[in-house]
Backbone as numpy.savetxt, mean C-alpha at the origin, in Angstrom:
# Nx Ny Nz CAx CAy CAz Cx Cy Cz
-16.69 30.81 -37.71 -15.30 31.17 -37.99 -14.40 30.00 -37.59
-13.49 29.58 -38.47 -12.64 28.44 -38.19 -11.54 28.77 -37.20
-11.03 27.71 -36.55 -9.95 27.88 -35.58 -8.62 27.56 -36.24
-7.58 28.31 -35.87 -6.25 28.07 -36.42 -5.66 26.82 -35.78
-4.65 26.26 -36.43 -3.96 25.08 -35.90 -3.39 25.37 -34.51
-2.87 26.59 -34.32 -2.30 26.98 -33.03 -3.36 26.97 -31.95
-4.58 27.45 -32.30 -5.67 27.47 -31.32 -6.09 26.05 -30.96
-6.20 25.18 -31.99 -6.58 23.78 -31.73 -5.55 23.12 -30.82
-4.27 23.42 -31.04 -3.23 22.83 -30.21 -3.38 23.27 -28.76
-3.67 24.57 -28.56 -3.85 25.09 -27.20 -5.03 24.43 -26.51
-6.13 24.21 -27.27 -7.31 23.55 -26.70 -6.98 22.12 -26.31
-6.24 21.42 -27.19 -5.87 20.03 -26.91 -5.03 19.92 -25.65
-4.10 20.86 -25.46 -3.26 20.86 -24.26 -4.11 21.05 -23.01
-5.07 21.97 -23.09 -5.95 22.23 -21.95 -6.78 21.01 -21.61
-7.30 20.32 -22.63 -8.11 19.12 -22.41 -7.28 18.04 -21.76
-6.06 17.81 -22.29 -5.19 16.77 -21.72 -4.81 17.11 -20.30
-4.54 18.37 -20.03 -4.17 18.79 -18.68 -5.33 18.57 -17.74
-6.54 18.89 -18.20 -7.72 18.71 -17.37 -7.97 17.26 -17.05
-7.83 16.37 -18.07 -8.04 14.94 -17.85 -7.02 14.39 -16.89
-5.77 14.86 -17.02 -4.71 14.38 -16.13 -5.00 14.76 -14.70
-5.41 16.00 -14.49 -5.70 16.46 -13.14 -6.88 15.70 -12.55
-7.89 15.40 -13.40 -9.07 14.69 -12.92 -8.71 13.27 -12.49
-7.75 12.66 -13.22 -7.40 11.26 -12.94 -6.55 11.12 -11.69
-5.89 12.18 -11.28 -5.00 12.09 -10.12 -5.79 11.97 -8.83
-5.25 11.25 -7.87 -5.88 11.13 -6.57 -5.17 12.06 -5.60
-5.88 12.44 -4.58 -5.29 13.32 -3.58 -4.39 12.53 -2.64
-3.46 13.21 -2.00 -2.58 12.57 -1.03 -3.01 12.85 0.40
-3.78 13.92 0.60 -4.17 14.32 1.95 -5.68 14.51 2.02
-6.29 14.01 3.11 -7.72 14.15 3.33 -7.96 14.68 4.73
-8.93 15.56 4.87 -9.32 16.08 6.18 -10.72 15.61 6.48
-10.85 14.82 7.55 -12.11 14.16 7.85 -12.54 14.46 9.28
-13.80 14.80 9.45 -14.33 15.08 10.78 -14.42 13.80 11.59
-14.03 13.85 12.85 -14.07 12.66 13.71 -15.49 12.15 13.79
-15.62 10.81 13.81 -16.93 10.19 13.87 -17.56 10.00 12.51
-16.89 10.44 11.44 -17.46 10.34 10.09 -17.25 8.95 9.52
-18.10 8.59 8.56 -17.92 7.37 7.78 -17.00 7.72 6.62
-15.83 7.09 6.59 -14.81 7.45 5.60 -15.33 7.26 4.18
-16.27 6.32 3.97 -16.78 6.06 2.62 -17.61 7.23 2.10
-18.07 8.09 3.00 -18.85 9.26 2.59 -17.94 10.45 2.27
-16.69 10.34 2.65 -15.75 11.46 2.49 -14.75 11.22 1.36
-14.25 10.00 1.28 -13.22 9.68 0.28 -13.85 8.82 -0.82
-13.74 9.22 -2.09 -14.34 8.46 -3.20 -13.82 7.03 -3.27
-14.62 6.14 -3.87 -14.29 4.73 -3.99 -12.90 4.52 -4.60
-12.62 5.20 -5.71 -11.35 4.97 -6.41 -10.15 5.49 -5.65
-10.38 6.25 -4.55 -9.28 6.72 -3.73 -9.18 5.92 -2.43
-10.18 5.08 -2.17 -10.15 4.20 -0.99 -9.64 2.81 -1.35
-9.76 2.44 -2.62 -9.39 1.10 -3.06 -8.29 1.15 -4.11
-7.52 0.08 -4.19 -6.43 0.02 -5.16 -6.96 -0.13 -6.59
-8.05 -0.89 -6.75 -8.60 -1.13 -8.07 -9.96 -0.46 -8.21
-10.31 -0.10 -9.44 -11.55 0.65 -9.65 -12.81 -0.18 -9.45
-12.65 -1.50 -9.31 -13.78 -2.38 -8.99 -13.26 -3.65 -8.33
-14.15 -4.37 -7.65 -13.76 -5.65 -7.05 -13.50 -6.66 -8.16
-12.41 -7.43 -8.02 -11.98 -8.36 -9.05 -12.05 -9.80 -8.55
-11.99 -10.74 -9.51 -11.95 -12.16 -9.13 -10.68 -12.41 -8.32
-10.85 -13.01 -7.15 -9.71 -13.25 -6.28 -9.67 -14.69 -5.77
-8.49 -15.11 -5.34 -8.30 -16.45 -4.79 -7.54 -16.36 -3.47
-7.98 -17.11 -2.49 -7.28 -17.21 -1.22 -6.69 -18.61 -1.12
-5.37 -18.69 -0.94 -4.70 -19.98 -0.79 -4.38 -20.17 0.69
-5.03 -21.18 1.29 -4.82 -21.48 2.70 -3.63 -22.42 2.88
-3.04 -22.39 4.05 -1.89 -23.23 4.34 -2.25 -24.71 4.29
-3.52 -25.03 4.49 -3.99 -26.41 4.45 -4.11 -26.94 3.02
-4.01 -26.05 2.03 -4.17 -26.45 0.64 -5.52 -26.05 0.07
-6.43 -25.64 0.92 -7.76 -25.21 0.48 -7.66 -23.89 -0.28
-8.54 -23.73 -1.28 -8.60 -22.49 -2.06 -10.03 -21.95 -2.04
-10.18 -20.68 -1.74 -11.50 -20.04 -1.78 -11.47 -18.92 -2.80
-12.62 -18.69 -3.44 -12.71 -17.65 -4.46 -13.81 -16.66 -4.11
-13.58 -15.40 -4.45 -14.58 -14.35 -4.22 -14.14 -13.11 -4.96
-15.01 -12.11 -5.01 -14.64 -10.81 -5.55 -13.87 -10.06 -4.47
-12.71 -9.49 -4.82 -11.83 -8.86 -3.82 -11.28 -7.54 -4.31
-10.81 -6.74 -3.36 -10.14 -5.48 -3.65 -9.28 -5.13 -2.44
-8.24 -4.34 -2.67 -7.38 -3.91 -1.56 -7.84 -2.55 -1.08
-8.12 -2.43 0.22 -8.61 -1.19 0.81 -7.48 -0.42 1.46
-7.26 0.83 1.02 -6.25 1.67 1.65 -6.69 2.11 3.04
-7.99 2.12 3.28 -8.50 2.50 4.60 -8.15 1.43 5.63
-8.35 0.17 5.27 -8.08 -0.93 6.19 -6.64 -1.41 6.14
-5.98 -1.18 4.98 -4.64 -1.73 4.79 -4.69 -3.22 4.58
-5.83 -3.72 4.08 -6.03 -5.15 3.89 -6.89 -5.40 2.65
-6.83 -6.65 2.19 -7.71 -7.08 1.11 -9.08 -7.37 1.71
-10.13 -6.86 1.07 -11.50 -7.12 1.48 -12.16 -8.02 0.43
-13.23 -8.73 0.83 -13.93 -9.59 -0.11 -15.44 -9.42 0.03
-16.17 -9.78 -1.01 -17.63 -9.72 -1.01 -18.16 -11.13 -0.82
-18.99 -11.34 0.21 -19.51 -12.68 0.49 -20.80 -12.94 -0.27
-21.40 -14.11 -0.02 -22.61 -14.52 -0.73 -23.78 -13.58 -0.48
-23.76 -12.87 0.64 -24.85 -11.94 0.97 -24.58 -10.54 0.42
-23.49 -10.40 -0.36 -23.09 -9.13 -0.96 -22.56 -8.13 0.07
-22.16 -8.64 1.24 -21.53 -7.79 2.24 -20.03 -7.72 1.97
-19.43 -6.56 2.23 -17.98 -6.39 2.09 -17.34 -6.63 3.44
-16.42 -7.59 3.50 -15.87 -8.04 4.78 -14.34 -8.11 4.75
-13.75 -8.13 5.96 -12.32 -8.38 6.09 -12.13 -9.85 6.44
-10.94 -10.38 6.18 -10.64 -11.77 6.54 -10.37 -11.86 8.04
-11.02 -12.80 8.71 -10.79 -12.97 10.16 -9.96 -14.21 10.46
-9.43 -14.85 9.42 -8.62 -16.06 9.60 -7.29 -15.92 8.86
-6.72 -14.72 8.90 -5.51 -14.44 8.12 -4.33 -15.32 8.51
-4.28 -15.77 9.77 -3.14 -16.59 10.20 -3.11 -17.95 9.50
-4.24 -18.34 8.90 -4.31 -19.62 8.18 -4.13 -19.45 6.67
-3.95 -18.21 6.24 -3.85 -17.93 4.81 -2.38 -17.87 4.39
-2.07 -18.53 3.28 -0.71 -18.50 2.74 -0.51 -17.26 1.88
-1.43 -17.01 0.97 -1.34 -15.85 0.09 -2.68 -15.57 -0.54
-2.82 -14.37 -1.09 -4.07 -13.95 -1.73 -3.74 -13.37 -3.10
-4.53 -13.75 -4.09 -4.42 -13.15 -5.43 -5.68 -12.34 -5.69
-5.50 -11.06 -6.02 -6.60 -10.22 -6.48 -6.31 -9.94 -7.94
-7.03 -10.63 -8.84 -6.63 -10.63 -10.24 -5.26 -11.27 -10.33
-4.29 -10.55 -10.88 -2.92 -11.07 -10.97 -2.02 -10.53 -9.86
-2.56 -9.70 -8.98 -1.75 -9.10 -7.91 -1.68 -10.03 -6.71
-0.47 -10.21 -6.18 -0.21 -11.14 -5.09 0.01 -10.39 -3.78
-0.64 -10.90 -2.71 -0.53 -10.30 -1.38 -0.18 -11.36 -0.34
0.64 -10.92 0.63 0.96 -11.74 1.79 0.45 -11.04 3.04
0.17 -11.82 4.08 -0.28 -11.22 5.34 0.88 -11.15 6.32
1.02 -10.01 6.96 2.02 -9.83 8.00 1.31 -9.37 9.26
1.38 -10.17 10.31 0.66 -9.86 11.54 1.01 -8.45 12.03
-0.02 -7.68 12.32 0.17 -6.32 12.80 0.30 -5.29 11.70
0.43 -5.76 10.45 0.61 -4.84 9.32 -0.40 -5.07 8.20
-1.27 -6.04 8.32 -2.25 -6.29 7.27 -1.62 -6.98 6.07
-2.08 -6.63 4.86 -1.61 -7.29 3.65 -0.57 -6.45 2.92
0.44 -7.16 2.40 1.56 -6.54 1.68 1.56 -7.09 0.26
1.59 -6.22 -0.73 1.60 -6.65 -2.12 3.02 -6.90 -2.61
3.23 -8.05 -3.26 4.52 -8.34 -3.89 4.50 -7.69 -5.26
5.39 -6.71 -5.47 5.32 -5.93 -6.71 6.39 -6.31 -7.73
7.47 -6.97 -7.29 8.50 -7.40 -8.25 9.36 -8.49 -7.64
9.74 -9.45 -8.48 10.53 -10.60 -8.04 11.97 -10.44 -8.51
12.91 -10.65 -7.58 14.34 -10.56 -7.89 14.98 -11.91 -7.56
14.82 -12.86 -8.46 15.43 -14.16 -8.27 14.90 -14.92 -7.06
13.66 -14.73 -6.73 13.07 -15.43 -5.59 12.79 -14.54 -4.40
13.56 -13.47 -4.27 13.29 -12.46 -3.23 12.41 -11.37 -3.85
11.31 -11.07 -3.19 10.35 -10.12 -3.75 10.38 -8.80 -2.99
10.10 -7.74 -3.73 9.90 -6.43 -3.11 8.41 -6.29 -2.82
8.08 -5.97 -1.57 6.70 -5.80 -1.17 6.38 -4.35 -0.89
5.17 -3.96 -1.21 4.73 -2.59 -0.96 3.37 -2.60 -0.28
3.25 -1.74 0.73 1.97 -1.59 1.41 1.53 -0.15 1.30
0.37 0.07 0.69 -0.21 1.39 0.59 -1.36 1.50 1.58
-1.50 2.65 2.21 -2.56 2.81 3.20 -2.75 4.28 3.51
-3.76 4.58 4.28 -4.01 5.93 4.76 -3.59 6.00 6.22
-2.78 6.96 6.56 -2.29 7.08 7.92 -2.80 8.37 8.53
-3.15 8.32 9.79 -3.60 9.51 10.51 -2.38 10.33 10.92
-2.37 11.60 10.59 -1.27 12.48 10.95 -1.53 13.25 12.23
-2.74 13.20 12.74 -3.03 13.90 13.99 -4.01 15.04 13.76
-4.21 15.85 14.77 -5.11 16.99 14.63 -4.56 17.95 13.59
-5.45 18.61 12.91 -5.07 19.46 11.79 -4.00 20.47 12.16
-4.13 21.11 13.30 -3.19 22.17 13.64 -1.82 21.65 14.07
-1.73 20.33 14.38 -0.45 19.77 14.81 0.18 18.84 13.78
-0.42 18.74 12.61 0.04 17.76 11.63 1.48 18.02 11.19
2.24 16.96 11.14 3.61 17.05 10.65 3.95 15.75 9.94
4.30 15.85 8.67 4.59 14.64 7.89 5.83 13.91 8.41
6.75 14.64 8.97 8.04 14.06 9.32 8.05 13.31 10.65
7.01 13.49 11.46 7.06 12.92 12.80 6.62 11.46 12.86
6.20 10.90 11.73 5.69 9.53 11.74 6.64 8.58 11.02
7.18 7.63 11.76 7.99 6.58 11.16 7.05 5.53 10.58
7.58 4.59 9.82 6.75 3.53 9.25 6.03 2.76 10.35
6.73 2.46 11.44 6.14 1.67 12.51 5.04 2.44 13.24
5.29 3.68 13.58 4.28 4.45 14.30 3.09 4.75 13.41
3.33 4.87 12.11 2.23 5.12 11.18 1.26 3.95 11.21
1.79 2.75 11.16 0.93 1.56 11.18 0.13 1.49 12.47
0.77 1.71 13.60 0.07 1.57 14.88 -0.99 2.66 15.04
-0.73 3.86 14.56 -1.73 4.91 14.70 -2.89 4.66 13.75
-2.58 4.10 12.59 -3.64 3.76 11.63 -4.61 2.76 12.24
-4.08 1.69 12.83 -4.95 0.61 13.29 -5.77 0.99 14.51
-5.40 2.06 15.19 -6.08 2.40 16.44 -7.33 3.25 16.25
-7.55 3.78 15.05 -8.69 4.67 14.93 -9.69 4.30 13.85
-9.46 3.18 13.14 -10.45 2.73 12.14 -10.91 1.33 12.52
-12.23 1.13 12.58 -12.74 -0.19 12.95 -12.91 -1.07 11.72
-13.42 -2.29 11.92 -13.47 -3.26 10.83 -14.46 -2.88 9.72
-15.34 -1.94 9.99 -16.27 -1.48 8.96 -15.76 -0.26 8.21
-14.55 0.18 8.54 -13.99 1.34 7.87 -14.50 2.65 8.41
-15.06 2.65 9.62 -15.57 3.87 10.24 -14.59 4.36 11.29
-14.61 5.65 11.55 -13.74 6.20 12.57 -14.25 5.87 13.96
-13.34 5.49 14.83 -13.68 5.30 16.23 -13.94 6.67 16.84
-14.55 6.68 18.02 -14.81 7.95 18.70 -13.47 8.56 19.12
-13.21 9.74 18.62 -11.98 10.45 18.97 -12.33 11.67 19.79
-11.35 12.17 20.50 -11.61 13.30 21.38 -11.99 14.55 20.60
-12.96 15.28 21.14 -13.33 16.56 20.54 -14.15 16.41 19.27
-14.40 17.53 18.65 -15.18 17.57 17.43 -14.35 18.24 16.35
-13.17 17.67 16.10 -12.24 18.27 15.16 -12.05 17.39 13.94
-11.24 17.86 13.03 -10.92 17.07 11.86 -9.59 16.35 12.08
-9.51 15.16 11.52 -8.23 14.46 11.50 -7.70 14.51 10.07
-6.39 14.43 9.95 -5.76 14.46 8.63 -5.26 13.06 8.30
-5.63 12.59 7.13 -5.16 11.31 6.62 -4.26 11.57 5.42
-3.20 10.80 5.35 -2.30 10.95 4.21 -2.06 9.59 3.57
-2.05 9.55 2.24 -1.68 8.32 1.54 -0.21 8.04 1.79
0.10 6.79 2.09 1.48 6.44 2.44 1.83 5.08 1.84
3.06 4.88 1.49 3.55 3.58 1.04 4.81 3.24 1.82
4.87 2.04 2.35 6.08 1.55 2.98 6.44 0.22 2.33
7.68 -0.22 2.51 8.17 -1.34 1.72 8.69 -2.48 2.59
8.62 -3.68 2.00 9.00 -4.90 2.69 9.84 -5.77 1.77
10.57 -6.69 2.37 11.32 -7.69 1.64 10.69 -9.05 1.93
10.42 -9.82 0.89 9.80 -11.14 1.04 10.82 -12.17 0.56
11.36 -12.96 1.49 12.44 -13.87 1.12 11.91 -15.13 0.43
12.82 -16.03 0.09 12.45 -17.22 -0.67 11.56 -18.17 0.12
11.55 -18.01 1.45 10.66 -18.81 2.30 9.35 -18.08 2.58
9.14 -16.98 1.87 7.93 -16.17 1.98 7.77 -15.53 3.35
8.89 -15.25 4.01 8.86 -14.46 5.23 8.85 -12.99 4.83
7.96 -12.23 5.43 7.80 -10.81 5.09 8.52 -9.97 6.14
9.52 -9.20 5.70 10.36 -8.40 6.60 10.30 -6.94 6.19
10.35 -6.04 7.17 10.41 -4.62 6.86 11.67 -4.34 6.05
11.53 -3.51 5.02 12.69 -3.16 4.20 13.67 -2.32 5.01
14.85 -2.90 5.28 15.87 -2.22 6.06 17.22 -2.82 5.70
18.27 -2.11 6.03 19.63 -2.61 5.75 19.89 -3.95 6.44
19.61 -4.08 7.75 19.85 -5.37 8.42 19.09 -6.53 7.78
17.84 -6.29 7.39 17.05 -7.37 6.80 17.53 -7.73 5.40
18.00 -6.74 4.64 18.56 -7.02 3.32 19.81 -7.88 3.46
20.66 -7.52 4.42 21.89 -8.29 4.65 21.59 -9.67 5.21
20.51 -9.77 5.95 20.09 -11.07 6.50 19.66 -12.02 5.38
18.95 -11.49 4.40 18.49 -12.32 3.29 19.65 -12.75 2.41
20.60 -11.84 2.20 21.76 -12.12 1.34 23.02 -12.29 2.19
22.90 -13.12 3.21 23.99 -13.31 4.18 25.27 -13.83 3.53
25.16 -14.57 2.43 26.35 -15.14 1.79 27.14 -14.09 1.01
26.55 -12.93 0.81 27.22 -11.88 0.03 27.24 -10.55 0.79
27.37 -10.64 2.10 27.33 -9.44 2.94 28.40 -8.43 2.56
29.61 -8.91 2.31 30.73 -8.01 2.06 30.47 -7.15 0.82
30.10 -7.80 -0.29 29.85 -7.06 -1.53 28.65 -6.13 -1.38
27.63 -6.61 -0.69 26.41 -5.82 -0.54 26.66 -4.62 0.37
27.43 -4.82 1.42 27.79 -3.70 2.30 28.55 -2.63 1.53
29.46 -3.07 0.67 30.24 -2.12 -0.13 29.33 -1.35 -1.08
28.38 -2.04 -1.68 27.43 -1.40 -2.59 26.59 -0.35 -1.86
26.09 -0.71 -0.69 25.26 0.22 0.09 26.07 1.42 0.57
27.36 1.20 0.82 28.23 2.29 1.26 28.47 3.28 0.12
28.62 2.75 -1.11 28.94 3.59 -2.26 27.72 4.22 -2.91
26.53 3.73 -2.57 25.31 4.23 -3.19 24.34 4.72 -2.12
23.78 5.88 -2.35 22.84 6.46 -1.37 21.47 5.80 -1.53
21.32 4.62 -0.91 20.08 3.85 -1.03 19.14 4.20 0.12
17.94 4.62 -0.23 16.92 4.88 0.78 15.96 3.70 0.81
15.74 3.15 1.99 14.84 2.00 2.12 13.38 2.44 2.18
13.13 3.72 1.95 11.77 4.22 1.86 11.40 4.59 0.43
12.34 4.37 -0.52 12.09 4.71 -1.92 12.09 3.46 -2.78
11.01 3.29 -3.53 10.82 2.09 -4.33 11.94 1.87 -5.34
12.30 2.91 -6.07 13.33 2.75 -7.11 14.69 2.39 -6.51
15.02 2.98 -5.37 16.29 2.65 -4.71 16.31 1.18 -4.28
15.19 0.71 -3.75 15.11 -0.69 -3.32 15.22 -1.65 -4.50
14.63 -1.28 -5.61 14.73 -2.12 -6.80 16.18 -2.22 -7.27
16.90 -1.11 -7.22 18.32 -1.13 -7.61 19.13 -2.02 -6.68
18.88 -1.89 -5.38 19.62 -2.69 -4.40 19.32 -4.18 -4.55
18.05 -4.52 -4.78 17.67 -5.92 -4.94 18.21 -6.50 -6.25
18.22 -5.68 -7.29 18.78 -6.15 -8.56 20.26 -6.47 -8.40
20.98 -5.60 -7.68 22.41 -5.86 -7.45 22.60 -7.09 -6.56
21.83 -7.17 -5.47 21.98 -8.30 -4.55 21.68 -9.63 -5.24
20.63 -9.66 -6.06 20.28 -10.90 -6.73 21.32 -11.30 -7.77
22.06 -10.32 -8.30 23.10 -10.64 -9.30 24.30 -11.33 -8.65
24.41 -11.26 -7.34 25.52 -11.88 -6.62 25.28 -13.35 -6.32
24.02 -13.76 -6.43 23.67 -15.14 -6.06 24.20 -16.15 -7.07
């Protein structure tokens, strides 16, 4: 028996809805302490790219190294595959100027890992850092209690260089949440936390106009689109 056009349309909607849901990644993970995160969170939800890509490391000395690389949300850093096929973190980040993973550009900020430059506004770039942050024990979890700074420090204290959980108290689950925080990268490639003082610091010659703009517009320094609007306006003043 043939299907009506209306029935085919309903089936198509269901298929598209199913594919969309399948493609989405989760924002929250519950992991037992002492677990290997790679056994709990799928590859495509631990890494920014679906596979390791050709990457280049530009050192301050002028040296360039190449390897397969990917950005790990677990580590908050770019990882690379060495000649022995081991996946490693960079242990000489202070000597690195920048890293390219495919066409994506990353800078290193001490204490914060790698920050991706996502858009250029006349030389000043908007940086974004995506990572998994520990929210605490399941029964005490609160999304609002973690600032960008405390999120970073709590993240770094419980995951080791192999991406495994350190020994935590008790035998409970910890909650991890996907998080993005933002940075400003000035023309001298200094990486600064996205904030009103740092924005005014970068555009010091146009403080008056920029202050007026920020006063008249409800700009959140935790929202990507708001930051893009503010940077577009600030760069138009130069």
